[in-house]
Rosetta silent file (secondary structure, phi, psi, omega in degrees, C-alpha in Angstrom):
SEQUENCE: XXXXXXXXXXXXXXXXXXXXXXXXXXXXXXXXXXXXXXXXXXXXXXXXXXXXXXXXXXXXXXXXXXXXXXXXXXXXXXXXXXXXXXXX
SCORE:     score description
SCORE:     0.000 S_00000001
   1 L     0.000  130.762 -172.766   53.366  -10.364  -45.650 S_00000001
   2 L   -95.818  129.642  178.462   53.589  -13.943  -46.774 S_00000001
   3 L   -76.017  149.019  179.482   56.267  -14.766  -49.403 S_00000001
   4 L   -84.654  134.925  173.860   55.266  -16.654  -52.574 S_00000001
   5 L   -65.652  139.922  179.145   56.934  -20.028  -53.240 S_00000001
   6 L  -122.762  129.790  177.800   59.254  -19.995  -56.189 S_00000001
   7 L  -118.636  152.450  179.047   60.227  -23.199  -58.038 S_00000001
   8 L  -133.309   80.654 -172.902   62.684  -23.471  -60.857 S_00000001
   9 L   -72.306  -11.587  177.196   61.816  -26.757  -62.583 S_00000001
  10 L  -112.568   21.992  171.625   64.333  -26.306  -65.465 S_00000001
  11 L   -59.203  128.571  179.654   67.316  -25.585  -63.475 S_00000001
  12 L   -73.374  146.390  172.083   70.354  -27.522  -64.901 S_00000001
  13 L   -55.425  121.000  176.145   72.225  -30.016  -62.868 S_00000001
  14 L    86.612   -9.700 -177.865   75.216  -28.211  -61.232 S_00000001
  15 L   -88.347  129.230  179.185   74.061  -24.790  -62.447 S_00000001
  16 L   -89.289   -9.287 -177.298   73.737  -22.134  -59.679 S_00000001
  17 L   -98.536 -177.579 -175.737   71.954  -19.703  -62.126 S_00000001
  18 L   -93.410  136.112  177.414   68.395  -19.939  -63.504 S_00000001
  19 L   -92.391  126.560  174.077   67.952  -21.937  -66.763 S_00000001
  20 L  -111.335   -0.226 -171.764   65.827  -19.887  -69.169 S_00000001
  21 L   -71.525  -25.483 -177.895   66.380  -21.851  -72.226 S_00000001
  22 L  -107.006   14.925 -179.099   63.344  -24.119  -71.917 S_00000001
  23 L  -126.788   88.575 -176.976   60.742  -21.667  -70.637 S_00000001
  24 L   -67.475  -22.644 -179.959   59.828  -19.583  -73.702 S_00000001
  25 L  -103.885    5.696 -171.626   56.994  -17.532  -72.052 S_00000001
  26 L   -83.039  154.309  174.000   58.792  -17.050  -68.694 S_00000001
  27 L  -134.487  150.277 -178.967   59.826  -13.682  -67.379 S_00000001
  28 L  -141.199  160.652  179.345   62.066  -12.936  -64.489 S_00000001
  29 E  -155.594  133.336 -179.646   63.180  -10.062  -62.431 S_00000001
  30 E  -100.716  121.693  176.836   65.950   -9.816  -59.698 S_00000001
  31 E  -117.451  139.629 -177.826   64.872   -7.233  -57.053 S_00000001
  32 L  -141.766  151.400  173.628   67.213   -5.727  -54.473 S_00000001
  33 L   -91.615   -5.420  177.537   67.023   -2.775  -52.125 S_00000001
  34 L  -117.878 -129.221  175.036   70.703   -2.141  -52.766 S_00000001
  35 L  -109.172 -167.534 -171.636   72.994   -2.861  -55.770 S_00000001
  36 L  -117.854  136.456  174.013   73.813   -5.921  -57.703 S_00000001
  37 L   -74.784  157.555 -179.028   76.862   -8.178  -57.340 S_00000001
  38 H   -54.654  -38.492 -179.467   78.892   -8.795  -60.459 S_00000001
  39 H   -70.826  -24.879 -178.939   77.593  -12.349  -60.696 S_00000001
  40 H   -79.091  -44.181  176.640   74.006  -11.252  -60.592 S_00000001
  41 H   -56.070  -40.078 -176.123   74.643   -8.707  -63.416 S_00000001
  42 H   -73.544  -38.741  176.486   76.273  -11.393  -65.505 S_00000001
  43 H   -67.864  -38.086  178.716   73.401  -13.941  -64.964 S_00000001
  44 H   -65.007  -25.257  179.923   70.794  -11.276  -65.779 S_00000001
  45 L  -117.703   27.335 -172.947   72.486  -10.682  -69.150 S_00000001
  46 L   -69.726  134.511  179.712   73.854  -14.153  -69.939 S_00000001
  47 L   -66.984  141.052 -179.483   74.053  -14.572  -73.672 S_00000001
  48 L    89.945   -1.208 -175.101   71.685  -17.139  -75.315 S_00000001
  49 L  -129.784  155.122 -179.082   69.039  -16.640  -72.622 S_00000001
  50 L   -61.403  147.044  178.442   66.102  -14.315  -72.207 S_00000001
  51 L   -79.200  143.245 -173.541   67.206  -11.250  -70.244 S_00000001
  52 L  -103.443  130.012 -178.764   66.281  -10.991  -66.601 S_00000001
  53 E   -72.192  144.334 -179.844   65.019   -7.569  -65.498 S_00000001
  54 E  -119.197  131.969 -178.947   66.913   -5.835  -62.688 S_00000001
  55 E  -123.907  115.258  172.927   65.160   -3.610  -60.137 S_00000001
  56 L   -99.690 -177.315 -170.467   67.147   -1.871  -57.474 S_00000001
  57 H   -59.141  -44.025 -179.848   65.720   -0.004  -54.447 S_00000001
  58 H   -61.387  -44.202  178.041   65.437    3.434  -56.191 S_00000001
  59 H   -62.302  -49.450  177.327   63.587    1.798  -59.163 S_00000001
  60 H   -50.659  -46.648  177.497   61.320   -0.193  -56.782 S_00000001
  61 H   -60.766  -44.650  172.322   60.256    2.955  -55.164 S_00000001
  62 H   -49.700  -55.572 -179.617   59.542    4.513  -58.583 S_00000001
  63 H   -59.307  -47.789  177.433   57.445    1.624  -59.654 S_00000001
  64 H   -56.976  -43.695  179.228   55.512    1.583  -56.305 S_00000001
  65 H   -64.571  -36.314 -170.098   54.810    5.343  -56.539 S_00000001
  66 H   -82.226  -36.138 -172.665   53.671    5.047  -60.068 S_00000001
  67 H  -105.602   -6.831  178.420   51.535    1.888  -59.850 S_00000001
  68 H   -42.195  -51.122  179.584   50.358    2.219  -56.187 S_00000001
  69 H   -61.676  -23.500 -175.454   46.760    3.452  -57.255 S_00000001
  70 H   -89.976   -1.063 -174.290   46.382    0.435  -59.458 S_00000001
  71 L   -81.685  153.136 -179.589   47.141   -2.179  -56.764 S_00000001
  72 L   -60.649  142.079 -176.345   44.212   -4.097  -55.307 S_00000001
  73 H   -47.305  -45.161 -178.250   42.730   -2.465  -52.159 S_00000001
  74 H   -57.870  -41.871 -177.687   43.872   -5.402  -49.877 S_00000001
  75 H   -67.157  -42.168  177.548   47.471   -4.887  -50.994 S_00000001
  76 H   -58.583  -44.425  171.460   47.230   -1.127  -50.430 S_00000001
  77 H   -57.488  -35.739  174.656   45.921   -1.816  -46.997 S_00000001
  78 H   -75.524  -36.393 -176.776   48.812   -4.049  -46.111 S_00000001
  79 H   -80.461  -35.104  176.631   51.458   -1.662  -47.490 S_00000001
  80 L    53.717   44.134  178.217   49.753    1.505  -45.940 S_00000001
  81 L   -96.621  157.911 -178.596   51.857    3.854  -48.046 S_00000001
  82 L  -142.542  147.736 -177.402   51.063    7.558  -48.717 S_00000001
  83 L   -88.784  145.450  175.124   52.500   10.179  -51.034 S_00000001
  84 L  -138.811  152.190  178.857   54.148   13.232  -49.445 S_00000001
  85 L   -93.048  121.132 -179.744   55.749   16.175  -51.023 S_00000001
  86 L  -112.470  111.336  174.450   59.461   16.507  -50.005 S_00000001
  87 L   -64.464  145.382 -177.313   60.908   19.977  -50.865 S_00000001
  88 L   -79.717    0.000    0.000   64.278   20.015  -52.503 S_00000001
């Protein structure tokens, strides 16, 4: 699977975080398969900026399970996922 290029044209000089001040229609999401470092949580909720959505591994699986039927056929073929019932 090919990664999409990501550019941050509004990143401030010397700022390691994302600048969201000058992108009124922008949306962002940090995705991880584990948990978030303190710095990531702080950046996602930085005051004065649009909030960045956080998606951990568990939530990513929930989203995929819920939205999988709506994905384009090409993407479904690449992912090759299937639903199974796992007894508790």
